[in-house]
N, C-alpha and C positions, 0 to 999 in steps of 0.2 A: 363340598369345599369349592370355592372359586379360585381361579387362576388370574393373577393380576395381569392385565393386558397392557401392551405398550401404548402410550398415549401419543397422538399426533395433534397438531393444532386444528381446530375447526376453521374452515375458511370463511372469513367475514370481511369483505372488502371495506377499506377505510377511505372516506372521501379525501380528495386532495393529493392522492399519491399517483405516481405514474403507473402505466400498465406493465412496464418492464423496467428493470434495473440491471446495469452492467456491473458485475463484480470484478474488480481488478485485484487479482490474487497476488499478495506480496510474500506469502509464506517462505518460499525458497530463498528470498533475498533478505527482506527485512525481518522475516521471521526467525532465520537461522543465524544472521550476521553476528548476534551477540552470545551465541552458545559457547560456553567455556571449553568444551571438548570437541575437537575436531570431528565433523560428520564426514564419513567416507563419501567420495564423489559418486560411487555406485548407488549409495542410499539416496543422494540428492536427486540423481537422475530418475530413480524409481519413484521418488516423491513427486516429481513433476508429472511423470507419466500417469500416475494415479489421479493427480489433480486434473489433468486433461480428460481422463476417462470419466471423471465425475461430472464433466459438463462445464468445467471452467475454461472458457475460450481465451481469456487473457491472464497470462501467468508470468509475472516478473521473475526472470530466471536466476540472475546473479548480478554482481557488480564488478566492473573492470577497474577496480582500485588496486594500488600497490599492495602486495601481500603483507607488508609490514604495517599497513594502516589497519586492515581488517583480514586477519589470518584466515578466518573461516571461509573467506570468499577467494582465496588465492588460487583456486582450481578452476577459474572461470572458462578458460580455453578447453580444458579437459572435460568439463561438463558439457559444453556444447557439442564437442566431438561425440561424446556418449549418446546424447540425445538425437542428433541427426535431425532431418526434416521432421516437423511436427504437424504436417498437414496443412491444407489450405483453409483460409478463413480463421486462422489462429494467430494471435498476436503473442510474441514472446519477447518483450522489452527487456533491456539490461540497463543498469545504471552506469553512466560514464562521468568521472569527476573532471575530466580535462581532455585535451586533444589526444594525449597519449592513450588514454582509456578508449577514446572514440576510434583511434586507429586500430587497436586490438580488437574492438568489437566488429568493425567494418571488415577486418581481415577474415573474420569468421562468418561473414555473410549476414550479419544482424541487420534487420530493417526496421527496428524500433528501439529508441534509446530514451533515457531520462537523465536530466541533470538535477542537482540537488542543492538548492540555495537555502539560506536562513534569512528570517525576518529580523534577527537580532545581531548586533555586532559581536557579543560575546561568543555565541554559538558559531557564528562564521569563523572566528578565530580558532575555536577549539576543533571544529569539524574540518575546516579547509585551510587553516592557517593563513587566512586572508580576511580583510575587512569585507563588509557587504558589497561596497562599490568595487573592490578589486575582484571579488568572485564573480560579480556580474560581467565585468570585462573579460574575465577568463572564459565564461560560458559563451560569450558572443561568437567567437570562431567556431566553437564546438556545435552550436545550434545551426549556424549557417552552413558548415560543411556537411552536417547530417541531412539537413533539408535538401541541399544541392545534390546529395547522393540518393535522394529519393526516400529517406527514412522519415518515419513518424517520430515526433519529439514531444516528450512530457516534460513539464517543469515542476519539480516538488519545491515547496517552500515550507520549511519546518519553523517550529516555535511561533506559530501564528496566533496562539491563544495565550500563552504564557511561557516565561523562560525561568529556568531554575536560578539563574544569576541575576537577571534584570527585573524579574517579576512581570506583572501584566504588561502585555504588549499593545501599544495604541493601534486601533483599527487602521488609522491612516497610514502608519508606518508599514503595516503589512500590505495594504493596497499598493503602496509606492513600489515595493519590491516586486510584487506580482505583476504590476503594470510593466515594469522594466523588462521582465522575463517574457511576457506575452508580446511585447513590442519587438522582440527578437525574432518572433515568428513561430513560437511554440504552439503545438496543436491542442495541448490540454494542460491545465493547471490543477495540481493536487495541493490542497491546503492542509497542513498537518498540525494536529494538536499533539505534539511530541511528547508532553509530559502529562497529558490527559486531564488538564484543569478546565477546559471549556464546558459551558453549559448552553442549553438551547437558545437562550436569549442572545448570547454572545454570537452564536452561529448565525442567527437571523440577521444580526447587525453587520457581521462581516460579509455574508453573501450578498446582502442588499448594497453594501458599500462597493463590492467588487463589480456588481451590476451597474451601479451608478457611474463607474469608472470605465465602462465599456467592455467589461468581462463578464458576459452573461452566464447563467447557471448551466447552459448547455456546454460551456467550455470548462466548467469546474468539476473536479472530483473531490471527495472529502476523505481524509485520513485520520481517524481517531484512535488514540490509545485509551485503554480502559482503566487507567490507574485509579480513578475515583468512581468507577462504575457508570460513567456517563456516555460511553461510546455509542450505545444503541439509541439512547434517547436523542443524542446530537445528531446521528445519522438520519433518524426519522424526521427531525425538524429540517435538516437539509433537503430531504427528499420532498417534503411539503412546500419547499420554496424553490423548486425547479431543478435541483441536482439530480442527475441521472446515473452518476458513476460513483461507487463507493469502493474504497480500498479496504481489504480485510486480509487476515492471515489464518489459514486453516489451523484449528486447534487453539487459537488465541496466542500463538507464539509471537515473540518479538522483544524488542528493546533497542537501545542505542548505545554503542560503545562509548560515545562521548557525552552522554547525559544519563547518569545512573538513575535518575528519577523517571526515566522513560521505561514504562513496563509494557506488557503485552499489547498487541494490537486487538481491535475489534476481531473477535472470532467469526470466521466465515459461517460456521454452523449456526451461531447464534443469530446472525443476520438472516441466513436462508430460512431458519425456522419462523422468524418474525415476518419476513416477506411472504412465505408460503401462506402463513395464517391470514394475511391481509389480501391474498389473491394477486400478489405482484409477481410476475414471471421472472425468473433468473435463468432458467435453463440448467440448473444445477440439481443433481440427484443427492438428496440429503443422506441417504443411507450410505451411498458410495463415499460421501465426504467424511462421514463419521468413521467409517472403516478405515479411511486413509489416515485420519487423525489418531485413531487407536494404534495403528501400525507405527506411525511416526513417533508416537509417545514411547513405544517399546524400544525404538532405536535410540531415543534420547535418554531413556531410563528413568522417566518421570511422567506423571499424568498430565494430560493436556489440560490448560486452564479453562477451556471452553465449558460452560455450564451445560450446554446441549449434548456435547459429547459424553460428559459424565452421566447425564440422565439416560441417554439412549444406549450408551455402552455398559450401563450397569455399574458404574464406579468411577 
């Protein structure tokens, strides 16, 4: 009788890919923000610690939004107090929607922040209660003050590939919003497929258009949701066109409280499995990551969406 052995990917390098990719882990913030049941802050802190122990050096911790906007993240200060120092060389960004959010973050000693804009008017209104132009005006002092204080600043742009109310989003419209944000001085741009409708050709067109506008792939991160099963294919395409930073959420957690069609993020485990198989270094321990996802799924009372977690954890 034979015993079935656990399978791991054969390492076969693929031409055109980078030697190393930085994974920007969004599980504690984007992954948990839409959970209907409150997750205890102690569980969130343990989640972050486990992610760091698995080798993820960039972990987005939380969002300094008003609790009435996103109740799940109303414990931002308490979370940072529980975590304390996270060691040198590790980035722990937080999302800040406005100057008040920035003040709260800076009071806690945060040195990396992110602002969150929309490529479409409808989502800007639903998410920030402002037009695109008004939201960019709101972010200008946030970015300036953060940079003046020595913080690293990321700009998210959502609905870059499609919008549930407006439909397909013109590439030029996306580039225009991205350019305005990068002109403020942001260090990195994350382009988001919030409802997961993008496909590889669309990714190439947008990354190329951004490069033509002076925003090179070395400044760009990609943030794909897996609604239609395209997140990993889109990510691979972006990497083949110079992108080196990928947003992902452990277990494939995620969603958006203001767009019901936004489902889970690209699962970090699925990404690491693929990159390991192609010989691309991430610094992430896949076994530790799967263990973390399995533990977090127990806390949430449901299985992790990640296919790799289900395969390696046996269910």
